[in-house]
N, C-alpha and C positions, 0 to 999 in steps of 0.2 A: 432510491436512497442512499444506498451503500456507495454509490460512486458519486455523491455530491458533496462540494463544500462544507455544507452543514453535518453530514455524517463525520467527515475527515476530522473537523474542527471538535465536535461532539465528544467522539470517541477518544481523542487525542487528552481533551480534558478530564474525561471520566476516568480513562486508563493511566493517566498522566504518560503515555507514551501511545505511539501509533505503530504497527507494523503490519505483518501479513497474518497474524493472528486474528486481526480486525476484519479481515475478509472472510472469516469464518460464519457460516450460518447462525451459530449461536451469539456470537458479536453483533450480527446485523441484527438480529432480533432482540438485543440485550435492552430491557425496559429502561435501565438506569441512562443509557447513551440516548435513547427516544425522548425522554424528559428533558434532557439538555439540548437536543436538536431543536426543540421548540423555542430555546431561548437564542439561537443563533441568528444573528443579522448580519447580512451583506452590507459592506460599506461601500463607500464610491470606488471606481476604478482608480488605480495609481494615476498622476498627471505628470509625475517626474520620474524620470530613469525607467520609463514604461518596459523596454527591452529586458531588464534584469528580472522583472516579474513574470517572465515567460510561464514558467513552472512552478512558481513559488506564489508565497502569500504574505501579508502582515495580517497577525491575528492580536486582537486586544481582548484580554478577559476583565470582565468588570465584576468584583465581588459584591455580596449583598451589603456590606459594611462600607462600599465606596470606594473601594480600593481599585487599582487597575494595573494590568500588566500586559506589556506589549512586547510581541517578539517578530522580527521578520526572518524569513527564509527565503531566498533568491532561487536556490537551486536544492531541492530537497536530495537526502541521500537515495540513490537508486535512479536518478534522473540520467537519461542515456546521454545528455551532453557532459557527464563526467566520465562518461567510461564505465563499462558494467564489468565487473570481477565475476569469475566463476563461482566464488564464496556467496555472491549476491544471487547469481541463478539458481545454485543449490539450496539456499535458504527460502528461497520463494519456491520452489518446484516442491521441496520438503513439507512446507506450510500448506499449500494448496492441493497436490495431487491426492493425499488421503480422502477428500472428497468423491474421487473417482476410481483410485487404484489401491491394491493392497500393498503391503509393505515390500513383497519381493518384486512386483511390477514397478515400483518405484525405483529399487536398486538397480534392477536390470534396464529399466528405459532412461534413467540419469547416466548411466554408464554408456549407453549408446548415444544419448545427446553429447556427452562429452567427446565422443569420437565420431561424431556426426560427419566430418569432412572425409573419414577415411572410409565410411561405408558405401556399397556402391549402389544400395536400393533403400528407400525409405521403408520398405516392409520390414527391415531390421527393427525398426524402431515400432512399427505399427503391431508387430506381432508380439510385444513385450506390454502392450496395453490395452491388449484385446481381453 
């Protein structure tokens, strides 16, 4: 469920933002998000400008008082086709790595990742994440 369009939409609606924190076990299990997941309906595939939707989507939120708000994102932040900045990698790594590594391992391994092209053996990275 955590990597489904329904989860992405529900988490974004509940949290009013969506980022790497939404990949945490706590967010994935959040009852508020799961209540909204059941309200998500997948609409028809786009028929116009289909290539623009390769990594994006159009989302419409309908409120209980009958209002609706629609937004389209063709290329989301962090999409490879926009190019990836080191700041994006650092943010993702620092958000997800604590599930497996301690603080010092994160600092040390991220330094090796930044200099990966200069190292002669991948064991330099493996040694920092064991």
